[in-house]
N, C-alpha and C positions, 0 to 999 in steps of 0.2 A: 504493499499499500504506500509506504513512505517513498519507495523508489520511483513511484509513478507521479509524484507530486512535484511541480516545478518550483523553483526558487521564486520568491517575490522580487520583482524588479522595481527599484524606486525611480520614478520618472518625474521630470519637472512638469508643472502645469502653468497655464496662463493665468493671469489675474482674473479674467472673466470666468474661467472655469471654476476657480476657487470660490468666488463670490456665490455662484449657484450651489456648489457642493456645501458650503457652510450654512445655507438656510436650514436644511435637514428638518423639514416640517413634519410633525406627526399627524396622520389623518386616520380616522376611524376606518377599519376594514369593512367592506360591504356586508360581510357575514359576521358582524360584531357579536351577536348572541353566542356564537361558538367561542370556546376558549380552550386553552391547553393547561391542564393541571398535573403537576408532577410533585412527588414527595419522596423523601428519603430520611429517615430518622426524624429529627426535629425541624428539618428544613423543608419548605415547600415553595413552589413557584406557580404563579398564575400569569399566563401571557395570552395574547390573541393568537390567531391561527398562523401568523407570520413568525411568531416567537418574540414579538415586540411587547413592550410594556407601555401602554398608552396613557397619557395624561388624562384623557376623558374617561378612563375606567379606573375609579379609585381603588378597586380591590386588587389591581395588578401589581406585581412586584415579586421579589425574592425575599422570603421571610425565614427567620431563624430565632427560636426562643422568644416568640412574641413581638419581634421587632422586624420592620422592613429594612433590609440591609442594601437593597438595590431598587430604586424607583424607576430608573430608565435604563434600557439596554436595547437600543433600536438600531436596526441595520439598514443601510442605504447604499444604493449603487448609482453613481453619478448624481448624488444629491436627491434621489427619489427613492421612496419606499418600494420595496419589491412586491411582486404579485404572487399570491399563494397558488401553487398547483395542487398540493395535497399535504396532509400531515398524518403521521401515524405514531401512536403512543405505544410504548412497550407494555406487555401484558401487566407487569407488576407496577407500572406508573412511575418509574424512576428515570426514564429517558424517553426521547422522542426523536423522530426524523422528520424534517420539514423540507419540502421541495418548493423552490421559489424560482421565479424568473424576473427579468428586467422589464421595465416599461420602455417604450421607444424613446430614443434620445439621439441628437445629432452628434456624429463623430467630428464632423467639420462642416464647412459650408456646402459640401457636395454629397456627403454620405450620411444617411440616416440608419441607425442601427435599430432594427424592427424589434418589437416586443417578442420575447421568446427566443432571442438569439443566444442568451447567456443563461446558464443553469447555475443556481446556487443551492447547494445542499447545506442545510443548517442542522447539525446534530447537537442536541441539548442533553446533558447528563447531570443528574444530581447525585452527589455522593457525600452524605452527611453534611459537613460544613463547607462544602465546595460545590460550585456549579462550573461545568466545563462546556463551552460552546466551540464547535469546530465548524468553520466555514470552508467549504470546497467549491471553488469557482471554476466553471468550465465554459469556454466559449465554443460555439458551433459556427462562427463566422469564418469565411474563407480566408480573411486577412487578419493581420495582428490588430488587437484592440487595446489601446491605452485607456484604462478606466480607473476610477477612484472608488474604492470600497470604504465606507465610513461606519463607524459605530458611535452612537450618541449614548453617553452614560451619566448617571446621576444617582445619588443616594440621599434619602431624607431621614433615615433612622427613626421613622414614626412608629410608635407603639400601635399595635393592632387595634386597640380601642379608639385611638385617634383616627385611624383609617376608617373605622366604623362610624365616626362622627362625634365622638366625645370631644368637648372643648377643654383644653388645659389652660391653667392660669400662667404657667411658665414653662420654659424649656431649658435644656442644657446648652452646651456651646458647640456649634459646628466648627471644626478645626479646618484650617486651610488645606486644600487639595494638594497633594504632593505628586509631581509627575516626573517621569523619565521617558526615554525613547521606547521603553518596553513595559511601562506600568503606570497605573494611577493608584493613589491611596486616598480613600475617603475616611474620615474619622469624626467621631462625635463623643463628647464627654457629657454624659447624662447627669441629671439631678440626683441619681442614685450612686454617683461616683464610680460608674462603670464606663470605661472607654470602649466603644464599639468601633470596629474597623472593617472596611470592605476593601480588599486588596485585589486589584485587577492587573493581571499580567498577560502579555502577548507573546506568542511563540515567534512572531516576526516583528522586529522593531520598526518604528515609524519616525520620520523626521517631523511629522505634524501631529503633535499631541498637545491638547490643552486641557483645561480643568473639567471639561464635559464632553470631549470627543476625541476620536483618533481617526486619521485618514491614512489609508494604505494606497499607494500608487502602483497599480499592477499593469503588466503587459501580458495580455492574454493571447496565447497562440492556440489555434484550432485544436480541440481535443486534448489539450495538455492542462490538467487541473492544477489549480493553485490552492494550497491549504493554509489556513491561519487558525491557530488555536488560541482561545481566550479562557483564562482561568479566573474565577471569582471566588476568593476565599474570605469567609466570614470569621471574625475573632472577637473575643472580649478580654479586656485587660485584668478585670477583677472577677475571678471565677467563684467568689464566695456565694453568689446568688444562683449559681448554676450547678447541675450535676455534671461532673467531668470524669474522664477515664473509664466510661462504660465500655463493655465489650460491644463491638459493632454488629450486634445481631440483627438480622433482617428476615424477610420472608423465606430467604434460602434455607434458614434453619428449621423451618416448619415443613412437615410432611404435607403434601398436597393431595387431597382425596379427589375422586373423580365421580361425578354424577352425570349419567348420559341417558337420554330418553329418545324416543323416535321423532321428536319435534326439534328440528335444528335450531330455530329461532328461540325456543325455550332454553335449549342448551346454552345459547349465547348469553341469555339473561343469568343463568346459574353460574357460568364461568366468569362473567363480569363481576358478579357479586363476590365470588371467592377471591378474585384478584384484588378487588377493592378492599376487602377485609385485610388481606396481607399487606397491601399498600399502607393502610392507616395503622396497622399494628406497629407500635413504636417501642424500642427496648428502653426499659427503665431499670433502676437498681434491683427491682423485684421481679423482673421478667417482662414479657410483652404486655402492652396495654393498647387497646383499640382507641385511638384518638377519634374525637367525635365527627369532625367534618372540615372540609376546606372551602373557603378561606377562613371563616370567622371562628371556627371551633377546633382548630388543630392543637389540641391539648387534652389532658385527662378530664373528663366529665364523669361523675359517678353514675348517674342514671343511664346515660348513653352507653357507657362502657358495659354496664351489667346487662342491659337489654340486648346489646349486641352479642354479649357472651351467651345469653340464653338462646339466641337465634342460631348461633354458629357452634354451640357446645359440642354436639356429636362429631363435629368435623375438626375443630382445633382446640382440644382441651388444654394445650400449653398456654394459649392466650387467656383462657379463663383462669388458669392457676395464677398467672402473672397479675391479672386484674384483681383477684381476690387478695393476693399478698400486698399489692400496692395500696388498696383501700384500707386494709387492716393496719398498714404501717402509718397511715395518716388519719386513722380514726380519732375523733375528738376526745380530748382528755380534760378540758377545762371550760369554763364559761367566758366567752368573749363576744360581747354584743356586736363589735365591728365586723366580725366574720360570721356571726351566727353559730359559732362553735359551741357545742355542748358535750359533756361526757358521753361517750358511746356513739355519737352521731357520725355517719359517714359523709365524706365531702361531696359537694356539688360540682366544684370546678376549681382548677389550679393553674394559675398563670405565672409566667416568669419574666415578663417585660418590665420596662422602666416604670410604668405606672403602678404595677403591682409592687415593685421593689420600694417605691416612694409611698406606698399605702394610699394612693389616690383612688384606687379600687380595692375592694375587699377580697379579691380572689387569690389569697396567699397561703393556704387555700381558703375557699369560701364554703360554708356548710348550709347555705339556705335552700335545702331540698328536703321535703318532708318524706319523700318515698325511697331515697337511696338506701336507708338503713334496712327496711324490710326486704328490699330487692337484693341486698347483699346476702341475706339469710336464704332467700329463695334460690339464688344462683349457686350458693355453696351446697345446698342439698342436691341440686341437679348435677353439679360437678362430682360429688361423692358417688351418686348413683351411677354415673358413667365411668368413673376411674377407680373407685375404691381406694382413694388416696388417704388413707387413715393417718399418715404421717403429717399431712397438711392439716387435717381435721384436729388432731391433738394440739398442734402448734398454735392454731387459730381459735381454739375453743374459748380462751378468755375473751377474744374479740366478739365471739358469738354471744357470750353472757353480757358483755358491755352493751352490745346492740339491743339486746332484750331489755336491759335496764333503761336504756334511753326510750324505748318505745312505751314503756309503762310510766316512767317518772317524768319525762320531758315531753315526749310525744303526746301524752294524755294529761295535760296539766290540770284540767278541771275534773278529772276522774270519772268522766261519763262513759269510759270504755272505748272512745273513738280517738284517733290520732288527728290532731289539728296543727295548723301552722299559724304563726304570727310573726311578721317581720321584726327583727331586733335591730339590724344594721340600717342606719339612714341611707346608705349607698346600696343596700341589698335589693332583693327581689320582692315585689309586693305579693306576687303569687308564686308558690313554691312546689306546685305539682309539675307534671311534665308540660302542662299548658301554662307556661310562666310569663306570658305577656301580660301587661297591666290590665287589660280588659277581658281576660279569658274566663272569668267566673262571674255570672250575673243571674238575676232573677227573671221571671217571665216578662216583667215590664221594662226590662233593659237596664234596671238599676244595678250597679256593680255591687257585689257581695262585700260585706265588711268582715274583717277577721275578728277572732279566730275562725278559720275555715276548716271543716272536715270534708275532704273530697271523697266521692264514692269509691273510686278505684283504689285509693290509698287504704281504705278499710279492707278491700279485697286483698291487697298486698299484705296487710297485717295478718289477715286470716291464713293466707298461704305461708307466710313466715312462721307463724306459730306451728302450723302443720309440718313445715320443713324441720323445725327445731326438734320435734318429737322423733323424727327419723334420725337426725344427727346425733341426738342424745342416746337413742337406742343403740347406735353403732358403737358408742363408748360405754354402754352399760349403765347409763345414768337413768334408772327407772323412775325416780321421783320427778325428774325434769320431764320425762315423757308424759306422765300423768298430768302434771301441771299445765303444760302447754297444749295438750290435747283438750283439756277442759276450757282453757282460755279461748281456743279456736271455736269451740262449740258455743260458748256464751257470746262471743263476738258476732257469730252468724245470726243468733236469735235476736240480739239488739239491732243489728243491721237491718234485718228484714222488717222489724217493727218501724224503724224510723226512716229508712231510705226507699222502701218500696212505694211506688206511685201508681196506685190502682187505676186511676182514670186513664193513664197513658200505657198501662201495662209495661212500665219501664222503671228506672231508678232515678231519683233526683241527682242532679249533678253534684250537689254538695249540701252540707248544712252550714249556714253562715252564723254570724253572731246571734245569740239568743236562740240558737238551733232552728233558725228560720230556713226552710228548705229553698234551694235554688231550683225552681220548678221549670227547667228546660231540658229537652231531650238532647243528649250529647253522646259522643263516642266513649266517654268515661264509663258509661254503663256497660258497654260492650267489653271493656277490659275486666269488669267484674266477672264476666263469664270465664275468662282466661284463668283467673285466680281460683275459681271453683266455689266461691262463697254462696252462690244461689242454690236453693233447692231445685230439683229437676223441673217441676211444674212451672216455677216462675221463670227458669231459664228458657223454656220452650216459648213462652209468651214474649220474652224480651228479644229472642232471636227474630221472631216474626216482626216485632216492632222496628228493629234496626234495619230490616231489609225493605222497609217502605221507601217510597221515592224521596221523601224529605231527608232521609239519612243516607241512602245508597245512591251515589251519583252516576254509577256505571263504571267509574274508574276507581272506586273504593268507598269507604265509609266516611262521611263528612264528620268533622270534628263537632259540629253543631247543626241541629235541624234547620232546614231552610225555612221553617215556619217560625223560628225564634226572632225576637225583636232585633237582636244584635247580629243576626246572620249576615255575613258578607263573604261571598265565595272567594274574594281576593284578599281576605284578611289572613293573619298568621295562624290564629287558632279558633276563629269563629265561623267556620264553614269550609275551610280548606280540607284537603285530603293529604294525610301523611302516610306513606307506605307502611311504616312500622306499626302505626296505630291500627290501620286496617288488618295487618297481619295478626296483631294481638287479639283483635275482635274475632278474626277467622279462627284462630287457635282455640278460642273460647267456644265458638260454634262447634268445632270438631270434638271438643271435650264433652259436650252434651249431646253428641250424636248427629250434629248437623254437618256431616262431611260433605254433603252436596253443596250447601251454602258456603262452606270453606273453600271448596273447589271453584265456585263462582268468584270469590274474592281473589283467589290466586290468579284466575284468568284475567281479572280486571287489572291487576298489577302488571301481569305479563303483557297484556294489550297496551298499557300505558308505556311500558319500556320501549316498545317498538317506535315511539315518537321522540325518544331521547337518544342523543348521540352515544353510540357504543352500547345501547341497551342499559345505560346507567341510570337507575332510578334516583331522582333527587330527593332532597330532604322533604319537600312537599310540593304540591301543585294546587292550582285553584280548584274550587269545588263546584264549578258549573256542571250542569247535567250533560252527560255524554250525547254527542251529536253524531249520528251514523256517518262514517266515512271521514271523520275528523278526529284529531288527537286531543289530549287534555291541554288546558290552558296553563302556561308556565307561571310559576311564582317568581318574580323578577330577581330576587336576591337569595334564592335557596342555595344552600350548600350542595356542592356535587364535586366529588363523592361525599356521601354522608354514611357513617358506619351503620346506623340502625336501619337506614333505608336499604342498604345493600343486603343486610340480613333478612329483610322481610320475606322474600320468596322461600328462604330456607325454614323459617319458623312455620310457615303455612305448610310447606312440604313435610316437615317432621310431624306436624299435627295430623295431616292426612294419612301418613303411614302408621300413625299411632304408636310411636316408639315408647316403650316403657322399659328402661334399662335396669338390670340387676347385676352390677359389676361384681358384687360379693359372690354370686353364684355363677358368674360368667354366662349369663343368659340374657337374651334380648327378646322381649315380648312385642309383637306387633298387633295392637288392638284394632280390629276391623280395618286393616289396611285398605286404602282406597285410592286408586289412580283416578283423577277426574276424567270425565268422558271425552276429553280432547287429547288424552295421552293413552297410548296402548302398551308401551313397554318402558322400563326404567332399569338401569344397572347402577349399583352403588358399590364403589370399591375404595378402600383406604380408610373407611371408618374403623374406629377402634373402641373396644369396650374392655376396660381393665387391661389395656395394653395388648389385647388379642385382635386379630384381624377379623373384620366383618366384611363379607362379600356376598351381595344378594342380587338376584334378578327378580323383577316383578312383571307380571303380564296381566293385562286386563282381558277377562273372558266374560263377555256379557256384562252383568252387573257386579261380578266378583273380580277381585284382584288376587291372583295366585302369587305366592312368594316361594322362590326357588333358591335356597342356599347353594353356593357353588362349592366345588371340591376343596378350595383352599380357605374356606370359611373356618374359623377356629373356635366359634362359640356356639352354644345351644340356641336355636331359634324356635320360638313358640308363636304360633298364629292363633289369635282369637277372632272368630268370624261372628 
């Protein structure tokens, strides 16, 4: 490869040429909604389809540890932006290849170089704290072409919260840019006393380097490629705020399972989902953790991480182990109103940028989530059922006990048996369930609910958590704890049905607000109660029917709020939009109560939606407009993509349809009424593990039944319940 690359020839240019080249104006690409997203470790990159970072797109840039280290990295040929031919992102999302070509330009008074005469391959790679861009320029003109290739650069070192729109009262100091013929160094000394640096080096020196751009004068000969490599390294001077010296574990460390069906496009969705989980899984001192989403949430989130683990658990138990260990390590130990920390409580979100270091935001970590603590217990039980990892169970049992104490003592401050939340931090979240926008919880007249607020799905999580602890305690021989928490679960279910069941709607209230006033609106929160198993069977059947009515089911999934509610807005964040993970949890609840057909409908809805998103990547959410035949779902303009729990949504529904009931202790996997939806005929699962043993299955739909056929290399007992 190197032998085929020509040397760069430095050419003189006329003053008129230089004036044109120095303009370097950024313009929005015609296909602006598309973008390229790459991630490796704690670094991620968002560009347009040319690989440029446009000033008109505030989210674009190269980020590391909560800070944007590069704001501009735009490529020009003869002073003009290039034209995109195509772009291809590697399966694991850490690199991409972009094919570009020139716009037409005059070589001199007599010769016009037509568009498409020059090919530029732009390869972009992310490798932890470094981005490498390689430009390979090839001319297909018959004669020699003297051209100028330019790179416009800039770094603003903005905190991710500033990029999102937060206004800061002050900033640190931007240091003078240092240049040489082969490098630029951008630096910023923050208010947190951390000096951040972006060091850009070029494989080919240039005589024309300034504080924000570099020009290479090239002589292109037909068919002889010229290559220039640009390295962008990010560094911090004071590492006290950051974790350093970690083993550089990536998706390459994780075994990659295989799920294949007779539907090629559905296979594409499943493959995309697996790759996105691996892309977002980031090594921490405690193991892999699935970061929530790019660009806004590329950091540990408690709720998102646990739900993602539940979606992907049978496939990637190592990620679940790392997540449980991470959350246990940061479990609350004290009372701190600024961060909403309480003893035993699990974190909501953890940031490491300048604003977090300066306590301008409370995410250091922040504990303002009411549901992460019970979800930790639910996830831990599922992990043990799949892995039989009693070593981790014994190690983290004190964390289990602390979580239970939080649920009883701090989660239920008024002693009514329900878990409520009330914001303590002035800078914290007003709503602390998964729907955490300011207007997400309301009454039927549109009035916002006042705290303390007991969300319906959180009571379901608590019920499932108590049931989970009875299993965990039984594995350690703690018989008194088994009886205690089994009784707690039973009593909670009885109280819940008395106060949350909404007979007129055959549904559940969204929440109980202050003075125990019901929030009488139909929402998807009720559907998540099916997933937790808190409803008696008769009530569950009624609720399933209610949620599949047109005001809740859009055709693309379950709306977060009924279209009949006063606050319904299909373009809102939580008041009528569709979230894939939410739809999947509701569908898993349907399957739990025998509604496999309805669960299959929801899986097909998400599958259908994926066909309208690039690469079959389900976004964080999309708008809740009713499905229009022949048209796709309406995009939500600032949805994260990729988003971890959106990626896992198809797998949660698939697991529910297959009825997986693991028993790692006995090396047995039960499939309870396994059901392939009517649009799938075959499925093969390979690489799944139960207690470290190989699971290899084939499933065939025969009429209304699904047959399960273990293969010869399957290492565990398979039991099928029809």
